Each structure stands twice: as C-alpha cells, then as structure tokens.
C-alpha positions as CSV (number, residue, x, y, z in Angstrom):
1,M,16.8,5.2,9.5
2,E,13.7,5.5,11.7
3,P,10.3,4.7,10.4
4,T,9.0,8.0,11.5
5,L,11.8,9.7,9.7
6,K,11.2,7.6,6.5
7,E,7.6,8.3,7.1
8,L,8.3,12.4,7.3
9,E,10.7,12.5,4.1
10,S,8.0,10.8,1.9
11,S,5.2,12.8,3.3
12,L,7.8,15.8,2.4
13,R,8.4,14.8,-0.8
14,S,4.9,14.3,-1.7
15,A,4.4,18.1,-0.4
16,V,7.0,19.5,-2.4
17,Q,6.0,17.7,-5.4
18,K,2.1,19.1,-4.9
19,F,3.4,22.5,-4.7
20,S,5.3,22.2,-8.0
21,D,2.4,20.8,-9.7
22,E,0.5,23.8,-8.6
23,L,2.8,26.1,-10.1
24,Q,2.2,24.8,-13.1
25,G,-1.0,25.7,-13.3
26,V,-0.1,29.1,-12.7
27,R,0.0,31.1,-16.2
28,S,3.1,33.3,-16.8
29,N,4.3,34.3,-20.2
30,R,5.3,31.0,-21.3
31,P,2.9,28.7,-22.5
32,S,2.1,25.5,-20.5
33,V,0.1,22.4,-21.5
34,Q,-0.7,22.2,-17.8
35,L,-2.7,25.1,-18.3
36,I,-5.4,23.4,-20.0
37,E,-4.6,19.8,-20.2
38,D,-7.1,19.1,-17.1
39,V,-10.0,21.6,-18.6
40,R,-13.1,19.4,-18.3
41,V,-15.2,19.3,-21.5
42,E,-18.6,17.9,-21.9
43,C,-18.4,15.5,-24.9
44,Y,-20.0,12.2,-25.7
45,G,-22.4,12.5,-23.2
46,E,-19.5,12.6,-20.3
47,Q,-17.2,15.0,-18.7
48,M,-13.5,14.4,-20.1
49,T,-10.2,16.5,-19.8
50,V,-8.8,18.2,-23.1
51,Q,-5.9,16.0,-23.0
52,Q,-8.1,12.8,-23.3
53,L,-9.3,14.6,-26.3
54,G,-6.3,15.4,-28.5
55,S,-2.4,15.6,-28.3
56,L,-1.2,19.0,-26.7
57,S,1.9,20.9,-27.7
58,I,3.3,24.2,-27.8
59,A,4.1,26.5,-30.7
60,P,6.5,29.4,-29.5
61,P,6.2,32.5,-28.8
62,R,2.6,31.9,-26.7
63,T,0.3,29.5,-28.2
64,I,-0.6,25.9,-27.3
65,E,-1.9,23.6,-29.9
66,I,-4.1,20.6,-29.3
67,N,-4.3,18.2,-32.4
68,V,-7.9,16.9,-31.8
69,W,-8.7,13.4,-32.6
70,D,-12.4,13.7,-33.6
71,K,-13.6,16.8,-35.5
72,T,-16.8,16.8,-33.5
73,A,-15.1,17.6,-30.1
74,I,-13.8,20.5,-31.5
75,S,-16.5,23.0,-30.6
76,A,-17.2,21.8,-27.1
77,I,-13.1,21.8,-26.5
78,M,-13.1,25.7,-27.6
79,K,-16.2,26.3,-25.4
80,A,-14.7,24.3,-21.9
81,I,-11.5,26.6,-22.5
82,Q,-13.2,30.1,-23.1
83,D,-15.3,29.1,-19.9
84,T,-12.3,28.9,-17.8
85,K,-11.8,32.5,-18.2
86,A,-8.2,32.3,-18.0
87,G,-7.9,35.3,-20.5
88,V,-6.9,33.4,-23.6
89,S,-8.0,33.4,-27.0
90,V,-9.2,30.5,-28.6
91,S,-9.3,29.4,-32.6
92,N,-9.3,26.3,-34.8
93,D,-8.4,25.6,-38.3
94,G,-9.6,21.9,-39.1
95,N,-8.3,19.6,-36.6
96,T,-6.3,22.1,-34.5
97,V,-7.3,24.2,-32.0
98,R,-4.9,26.9,-31.0
99,V,-4.9,28.7,-27.7
100,S,-3.1,32.0,-27.5
101,L,-2.0,33.7,-25.0
102,P,-1.9,37.2,-24.5
103,A,1.2,38.9,-22.5
104,L,0.5,39.6,-19.1
105,T,-0.3,43.0,-17.8
106,E,1.8,44.3,-14.9
107,E,-1.3,43.8,-12.7
108,R,-1.9,40.2,-13.9
109,R,1.9,39.7,-13.0
110,E,1.6,41.1,-9.7
111,E,-1.8,39.0,-9.0
112,F,0.2,35.7,-9.9
113,T,3.2,36.9,-7.9
114,K,1.0,37.4,-5.0
115,L,-1.1,33.8,-5.8
116,T,2.1,32.0,-5.9
117,K,3.6,33.2,-2.7
118,K,0.5,32.4,-1.2
119,M,0.7,29.0,-2.4
120,A,4.2,28.6,-1.1
121,E,3.1,29.7,2.2
122,T,0.2,27.0,2.5
123,A,3.0,24.5,1.6
124,R,5.3,25.8,4.3
125,I,2.6,25.3,6.7
126,Q,1.9,21.8,5.6
127,I,5.5,21.2,6.2
128,R,5.6,22.5,9.5
129,G,2.6,20.3,10.5
130,L,4.5,17.3,9.3
131,R,7.4,18.3,11.3
132,D,5.5,18.8,14.4
133,D,3.9,15.5,13.8
134,A,7.2,13.8,13.4
135,N,8.3,15.6,16.4
136,K,5.3,14.4,18.5
137,K,6.1,10.6,17.3
138,I,9.6,11.0,18.4
139,K,8.6,12.3,21.8
140,A,5.9,9.5,22.2
141,A,8.8,6.9,21.5
142,Q,11.2,8.6,24.1
143,D,8.1,8.6,26.9
144,A,7.5,4.9,26.0
145,K,11.1,4.4,26.6
146,T,11.3,2.6,23.0
147,I,14.2,5.0,22.4
148,S,16.9,7.1,24.6
149,E,17.3,10.9,24.9
150,D,20.2,11.2,22.6
151,Q,18.3,9.1,19.8
152,A,15.3,11.4,20.2
153,F,17.3,14.5,20.0
154,K,19.3,13.3,17.0
155,Q,16.1,12.2,15.3
156,K,14.5,15.6,15.8
157,E,17.8,17.1,14.3
158,Q,17.3,15.3,10.9
159,A,13.7,15.9,10.7
160,Q,14.7,19.5,10.9
161,K,17.2,19.1,8.4
162,Q,14.8,17.3,6.0
163,V,11.9,20.4,6.6
164,E,14.7,22.7,6.1
165,G,15.6,20.9,2.7
166,A,12.0,20.6,1.7
167,N,11.6,24.3,2.3
168,E,14.5,25.5,0.2
169,K,12.9,23.2,-2.8
170,I,10.1,25.3,-2.0
171,E,11.7,28.5,-2.0
172,K,13.8,27.7,-5.5
173,S,10.4,26.5,-6.8
174,L,8.8,29.8,-6.0
175,Q,11.6,31.9,-7.3
176,G,11.7,30.1,-10.6
177,K,7.9,30.9,-11.1
178,I,8.4,34.7,-9.9
179,A,11.2,35.0,-12.4
180,E,9.3,33.3,-15.3
181,L,6.5,35.7,-14.2
182,N,8.2,38.8,-14.3
183,E,10.0,37.6,-18.3
C-alpha cells in the first residue's frame, strides 16, 4: 500500500475513534463512567480528575458510583460534579459518592440528538478534508511523474473506499447513540 494511503488510513482511524470517544461523553438514559471520569476536581492543592481520586462503576439502572480512596476528597468531588451542571444529583454515604441520572425529558433527548448529529457532521467534514489532502498528494505525485495516471486513479479509488468505510463507521456509531438516547 502506498504511503499516502497508509497515512490516510491512520488519520481516518483516529478521526473515527475521536468521534466515538466524543459520543461516549454525551449523556443518555444509560449511565456511563465517561460522563464524569474526566471532571476536574480541586484537591490536594492541584487539579485532578475524578478517576484519579477513586474507582468508578455503574449501579443499574441510572447510577454511577465513585468509591473514593480518601474521605477528605469526597466534598471536593461532589462539588466538582455539581458544578458541571450535567443535570445529575450527587449524594454520598461514607466512602462512596453516588451520581444519579434522572430520566431524560423529550426536550433533552432532542437536544442531545441534535448535538450528536452535529458532532457526526463535524467528523464527516474532517474526513472529507483528509480525503482531499490525500488526493492532492496523489495528484502531486502524478504531476512529478513518480506515479502513472493509472496508479493515481487506483490510489484515488482506494482512498475513496477508505473514506466511505470511515463514514459508514461514523453513521453506525451515530445511529447507535440515537437509539440509546431514545430508550
């Protein structure tokens, strides 16, 4: 495989992964530790994430539990989560902080659906940009006579197939998240 196509494949893979990671951060009716694991907490005189201060787990149906390693950090963790304005309720009992997610209203579902569609479109735009860059490199190689016209045509076809595959993955992830939001 040509270096341009390998570079494109790697870039596409990272764009799809970035989109999937962003989707995990969008709240749905299912609790996900990704919603709070990266929340910044002012603790011990520095900024730390929730996942650095305790272990996170899911307690069905809509609760995330944080088993805090140091009791002195509980109030800081609770305050940081409440400050995110994520629409969750926070409580504690000893060493465990419980984050309860209320059921999504229809309005919030529509809001989150719009947000995920916007995120998907941003990812598609990024993918188109990557394809255009690859096509420019292929054209430059053809103009420099390092590859023939047939090779350039085949490479552009392969690049388009890679882009279509990445777009299919994004669409599949998007549809999965929309279905999850509508549960």
